[in-house]
Backbone as CSV, one residue per row, in Angstrom:
resi,resn,N_x,N_y,N_z,CA_x,CA_y,CA_z,C_x,C_y,C_z
1,UNK,0.892,-1.176,-0.095,0.049,0.132,-0.016,0.850,1.286,-0.142
2,UNK,2.028,1.203,0.664,2.921,2.359,0.709,3.337,2.705,-0.555
3,UNK,3.763,1.912,-1.461,4.454,2.103,-2.709,3.243,2.718,-3.664
4,UNK,2.130,2.119,-3.623,0.924,2.720,-4.343,0.625,4.081,-3.944
5,UNK,0.637,4.394,-2.602,0.371,5.759,-2.065,1.475,6.696,-2.495
6,UNK,2.754,6.387,-2.499,3.840,7.281,-2.984,3.667,7.475,-4.534
7,UNK,3.320,6.427,-5.280,3.020,6.674,-6.714,1.887,7.678,-7.050
8,UNK,0.711,7.475,-6.237,-0.336,8.382,-6.498,0.004,9.852,-5.934
9,UNK,0.672,9.842,-4.871,1.081,11.285,-4.420,1.980,12.013,-5.605
10,UNK,2.829,11.366,-6.013,3.618,11.871,-7.040,2.919,12.317,-8.291
11,UNK,1.943,11.374,-8.815,1.190,11.560,-9.939,0.244,12.863,-9.644
12,UNK,-0.274,13.009,-8.495,-1.193,13.997,-8.173,-0.504,15.424,-8.335
13,UNK,0.656,15.428,-7.847,1.593,16.595,-8.030,2.253,16.769,-9.279
14,UNK,2.201,15.791,-10.251,2.905,15.719,-11.413,4.351,16.069,-11.093
15,UNK,4.831,15.302,-10.172,6.103,15.326,-9.752,6.935,14.197,-10.428
16,UNK,8.005,14.663,-11.179,8.760,13.737,-11.980,9.759,12.779,-11.158
17,UNK,10.279,13.480,-10.190,11.356,12.875,-9.148,10.501,12.118,-8.133
18,UNK,10.994,10.945,-7.775,10.208,10.100,-6.878,9.960,10.787,-5.503
19,UNK,8.820,10.479,-4.825,8.418,10.850,-3.495,8.802,9.909,-2.531
20,UNK,9.363,10.325,-1.402,9.777,9.610,-0.397,8.950,9.822,0.901
21,UNK,8.761,8.863,1.899,7.936,9.170,3.073,8.590,10.121,3.857
22,UNK,9.769,10.283,3.963,10.306,11.310,4.882,10.418,12.753,4.255
23,UNK,9.961,12.896,2.982,10.024,14.155,2.392,8.950,15.223,3.127
24,UNK,9.511,16.469,3.160,8.584,17.522,3.598,7.925,18.060,2.260
25,UNK,6.616,17.627,2.245,5.968,17.997,0.935,5.903,19.483,0.650
26,UNK,5.849,20.224,1.671,5.732,21.728,1.487,7.017,22.267,0.848
27,UNK,8.001,21.506,0.942,9.291,21.889,0.321,9.405,21.674,-1.091
28,UNK,8.432,20.806,-1.665,8.561,20.464,-3.112,8.418,21.828,-3.970
29,UNK,9.111,21.877,-4.996,9.145,22.873,-5.877,7.622,22.952,-6.455
30,UNK,6.991,21.946,-6.653,5.659,21.870,-7.191,4.445,22.313,-6.248
31,UNK,4.915,22.379,-4.816,3.884,22.637,-3.864,3.384,24.117,-3.979
32,UNK,2.004,24.173,-3.982,1.286,25.515,-3.865,-0.047,25.200,-3.394
33,UNK,-0.947,26.306,-3.333,-2.307,25.991,-2.714,-3.016,25.203,-3.548
34,UNK,-2.902,25.115,-4.845,-3.695,24.120,-5.603,-3.171,22.733,-5.387
35,UNK,-1.857,22.471,-5.082,-1.472,21.141,-4.793,-2.182,20.654,-3.496
36,UNK,-2.438,21.535,-2.452,-3.114,21.188,-1.414,-4.473,20.528,-1.655
37,UNK,-5.164,21.162,-2.536,-6.504,20.723,-2.997,-6.450,19.491,-3.753
38,UNK,-5.477,19.339,-4.515,-5.316,18.094,-5.340,-4.978,16.889,-4.375
39,UNK,-4.100,17.184,-3.444,-3.772,15.955,-2.488,-4.904,15.619,-1.590
40,UNK,-5.650,16.607,-1.060,-6.889,16.349,-0.353,-7.876,15.619,-1.147
41,UNK,-8.038,16.053,-2.429,-9.009,15.228,-3.312,-8.484,13.874,-3.556
42,UNK,-7.288,13.761,-3.899,-6.755,12.320,-4.091,-7.033,11.481,-2.942
43,UNK,-6.617,11.927,-1.747,-6.836,11.126,-0.560,-8.291,10.895,-0.330
44,UNK,-9.133,11.788,-0.480,-10.706,11.366,-0.384,-10.975,10.404,-1.502
45,UNK,-10.744,10.592,-2.731,-11.169,9.856,-3.794,-10.672,8.420,-3.649
46,UNK,-9.358,8.324,-3.443,-8.579,6.847,-3.451,-8.737,6.238,-2.178
47,UNK,-8.806,6.805,-0.967,-8.848,6.137,0.256,-10.297,6.413,1.117
48,UNK,-10.970,7.230,0.624,-12.305,7.547,1.365,-12.049,8.239,2.682
49,UNK,-10.876,9.043,2.741,-10.484,9.646,3.963,-10.482,11.204,3.774
50,UNK,-11.172,11.817,4.676,-11.290,13.263,4.589,-10.320,13.863,5.614
51,UNK,-9.442,14.727,5.123,-8.512,15.470,6.109,-8.908,16.803,6.314
52,UNK,-9.292,17.167,7.492,-9.755,18.551,7.498,-8.468,19.591,7.745
53,UNK,-8.717,20.872,7.600,-7.731,21.722,7.478,-6.882,21.725,8.828
54,UNK,-7.552,21.629,9.978,-6.677,21.607,11.199,-5.711,20.347,11.214
55,UNK,-6.030,19.276,10.863,-5.299,18.184,10.748,-4.152,18.283,9.775
56,UNK,-4.460,18.914,8.590,-3.607,19.023,7.537,-2.551,20.017,7.827
57,UNK,-2.786,21.049,8.606,-1.939,21.969,9.057,-0.687,21.552,9.952
58,UNK,-1.113,20.510,10.631,-0.020,19.931,11.456,0.775,18.851,10.901
59,UNK,0.477,18.524,9.485,1.251,17.549,8.786,2.462,18.181,8.164
60,UNK,3.692,17.457,8.233,4.745,18.044,7.537,5.376,17.031,6.445
61,UNK,5.419,15.758,6.675,6.001,14.838,5.869,4.841,14.060,5.171
62,UNK,5.338,13.428,3.994,4.427,12.556,3.304,3.938,11.385,4.085
63,UNK,4.896,10.996,4.991,4.496,9.901,6.015,3.381,10.327,6.902
64,UNK,3.383,11.594,7.217,2.093,12.024,8.150,0.920,11.954,7.513
65,UNK,0.836,12.077,6.107,-0.442,12.051,5.461,-0.720,10.546,5.450
66,UNK,0.163,9.669,5.153,0.051,8.180,4.900,-0.547,7.706,6.167
67,UNK,0.157,7.995,7.322,-0.234,7.512,8.745,-1.545,7.958,9.000
68,UNK,-1.973,9.151,8.613,-3.356,9.699,9.048,-4.320,8.747,8.306
69,UNK,-4.086,8.493,6.952,-4.978,7.579,6.067,-5.062,6.336,6.691
70,UNK,-4.005,5.637,7.142,-3.953,4.198,7.771,-4.878,4.171,9.004
71,UNK,-4.599,5.340,9.854,-5.432,5.350,11.130,-6.822,5.520,10.832
72,UNK,-7.208,6.349,9.882,-8.640,6.667,9.609,-9.317,5.383,8.915
73,UNK,-8.533,4.707,8.182,-9.160,3.564,7.479,-9.244,2.201,8.298
74,UNK,-8.656,2.127,9.503,-8.526,1.068,10.414,-9.944,0.843,10.988
């Protein structure tokens, strides 16, 4: 599931270089306010998990998002 998530995350951002769990996604060159909406939409569509703004504000790494999905999916 982790590899598929990383692939979907990279595709959502149209990021050509691989995405790693430890990456600070806000530091990506591709990251902007539209990216936020794209990632939130991808998470909702692919995993059925809604991340509200308060939770997302506290997330820093790709792994933070992934772990939130796992927690909410359980």
